[in-house]
C-alpha positions in Angstrom: 78.4 65.5 96.9 77.2 67.8 94.2 77.8 71.5 94.3 74.9 73.8 93.7 76.6 75.0 90.5 76.7 71.4 89.1 73.1 70.9 90.0 72.0 74.1 88.3 74.1 73.2 85.1 72.6 69.7 85.0 69.1 71.0 85.5 69.5 73.6 82.8 70.7 71.0 80.4 67.9 68.5 81.1 65.2 71.3 80.9 66.7 72.4 77.5 66.6 68.7 76.4 62.9 68.5 77.3 62.1 71.8 75.7 63.9 71.0 72.4 62.2 67.6 72.2 58.7 69.3 72.2 60.0 71.7 69.6 61.3 68.8 67.6 64.7 70.5 67.3 66.7 67.3 67.1 70.0 68.9 66.6 69.6 70.9 69.8 68.4 67.8 71.7 71.3 65.7 70.5 73.8 68.5 71.4 72.9 67.8 75.1 75.0 64.6 75.0 78.0 63.8 72.8 76.9 60.2 72.2 73.1 60.0 72.3 71.9 56.9 74.2 68.3 56.1 75.2 67.2 53.1 77.2 63.5 52.4 77.1 63.2 49.9 79.9 59.5 48.8 79.5 60.0 47.9 75.8 63.6 46.5 76.4 65.0 48.7 73.6 68.1 50.7 73.4 68.7 53.5 70.9 72.4 54.2 70.7 74.2 56.7 68.5 73.1 59.8 66.5 71.4 58.0 63.5 69.6 55.4 65.7 68.3 58.1 68.1 67.2 60.3 65.1 65.2 57.3 63.7 63.6 56.9 67.2 62.6 60.6 67.2 61.3 60.4 63.7 59.3 57.2 64.3 57.7 58.5 67.6 56.7 61.8 66.0 55.2 60.0 63.0 53.1 58.0 65.5 52.4 61.1 67.8 53.1 64.3 65.9 51.7 66.4 68.8 53.7 64.6 71.5 54.4 66.8 74.5 55.0 66.5 78.2 54.4 68.2 81.5 57.1 67.9 84.2 55.7 66.8 87.5 59.0 66.9 89.5 62.7 67.0 89.1 65.3 65.6 91.6 69.0 65.3 91.7 71.2 62.4 92.7 75.0 62.1 92.7 75.1 60.9 89.1 71.6 61.7 87.7 68.8 64.1 87.3 65.5 62.2 87.8 62.4 63.7 86.1 58.8 62.6 86.6 56.6 63.8 83.8 53.4 63.2 81.9 53.8 62.3 78.3 50.9 62.8 76.0 50.0 62.7 72.3 47.5 61.7 69.7 48.0 58.4 67.8 47.9 59.7 64.2 50.5 57.5 62.6 51.8 53.9 63.0 53.5 53.0 66.2 55.7 50.2 65.0 53.3 47.6 63.7 50.3 49.2 65.5 48.1 51.2 63.1 46.9 54.7 64.2 43.8 54.7 66.3 43.3 58.5 66.5 43.1 58.2 70.3 45.0 60.3 72.8 47.2 59.0 75.6 48.6 60.5 78.8 51.0 58.5 80.8 53.2 59.1 83.8 56.9 58.4 83.2 60.2 58.7 84.9 63.4 59.6 83.1 66.9 59.2 84.6 69.3 61.5 82.9 72.6 59.9 83.8 75.9 61.8 84.0 79.5 60.4 84.0 82.3 61.5 86.4 83.2 64.4 84.1 79.6 65.8 84.2 78.6 64.7 80.7 75.1 63.4 80.0 75.7 59.8 78.8 72.2 58.2 78.9 68.5 58.9 79.2 66.8 55.9 80.8 63.0 56.0 80.7 60.5 53.9 82.7 56.8 53.9 82.0 53.8 51.5 82.0 53.2 50.3 78.4 49.8 48.9 79.4 48.6 52.4 80.4 49.5 53.7 76.9 48.0 50.7 75.1 44.9 50.8 77.1 44.3 54.4 76.0 45.3 53.9 72.4 43.7 50.5 71.6 41.3 50.1 74.5 39.8 53.5 73.6 38.4 52.0 70.4 34.6 51.8 70.5 34.1 48.1 69.7 30.3 48.6 69.6 30.9 50.1 66.2 31.7 47.4 63.6 33.9 49.8 61.6 36.4 49.6 64.5 36.6 45.8 64.6 39.1 45.5 61.7 41.3 48.2 63.3 41.2 46.4 66.7 42.3 43.2 65.0 45.1 45.0 63.1 46.2 46.6 66.4 46.3 43.2 68.2 48.3 41.7 65.3 50.7 44.7 65.5 51.1 44.2 69.3 52.0 40.5 68.7 54.5 41.4 66.0 56.2 44.0 68.2 56.4 41.6 71.1 58.4 39.0 69.2 61.7 41.0 69.1 64.7 40.2 71.2 65.3 42.4 74.3 68.4 44.6 74.4 71.0 42.6 76.5 72.1 45.9 78.1 68.7 46.0 79.8 68.4 42.3 80.7 71.9 41.3 81.6 73.0 43.9 84.1 75.8 43.1 86.6 74.9 43.4 90.3 76.5 46.4 92.1 79.1 45.9 94.8 78.6 47.9 97.9 81.5 49.0 99.9 79.8 48.2 103.2 79.1 44.5 102.2 81.1 41.8 103.8 83.5 40.3 101.3 81.9 36.9 101.4 78.4 38.3 100.7 79.6 40.4 97.8 81.1 37.4 96.1 77.8 35.5 96.1 
């Protein structure tokens, strides 16, 4: 079981991480874990290591320069701090191959900040509904206006281009856990 001191230290670290992301102070964010590692489950992408994570930060802030969040709730487990939050921003730059639409989005997300046995943050694993974001960014285009037709086609082509990549094996080939209370014959299956 976690001590109250460990809970408070983890919570302080996670809240600092969130705060520094909004401020776009990447050095401060990256100081919260010795080896930065993000897993974005809905897009099946992993950003591992300082330079890859910095590129991820840069790319998302080009797409959404005003990206911010509102924390809904924060919970503790034995090896993680789990945060539900709203992420929002305005699509002012390219999001991968999707051109900017100028539309805002607001989507509910869950982030698992995972800690190892020594109490070090080792991963931020994020879950969200990509369709909710796309519906707000692309679906928000007024297709009654002919000037938006070309942008809608470019967005659709961008979505297709982004969906052709290979998923990160770390997110698709996970070993099943073994539970100490399972019968030996069941665990072997």
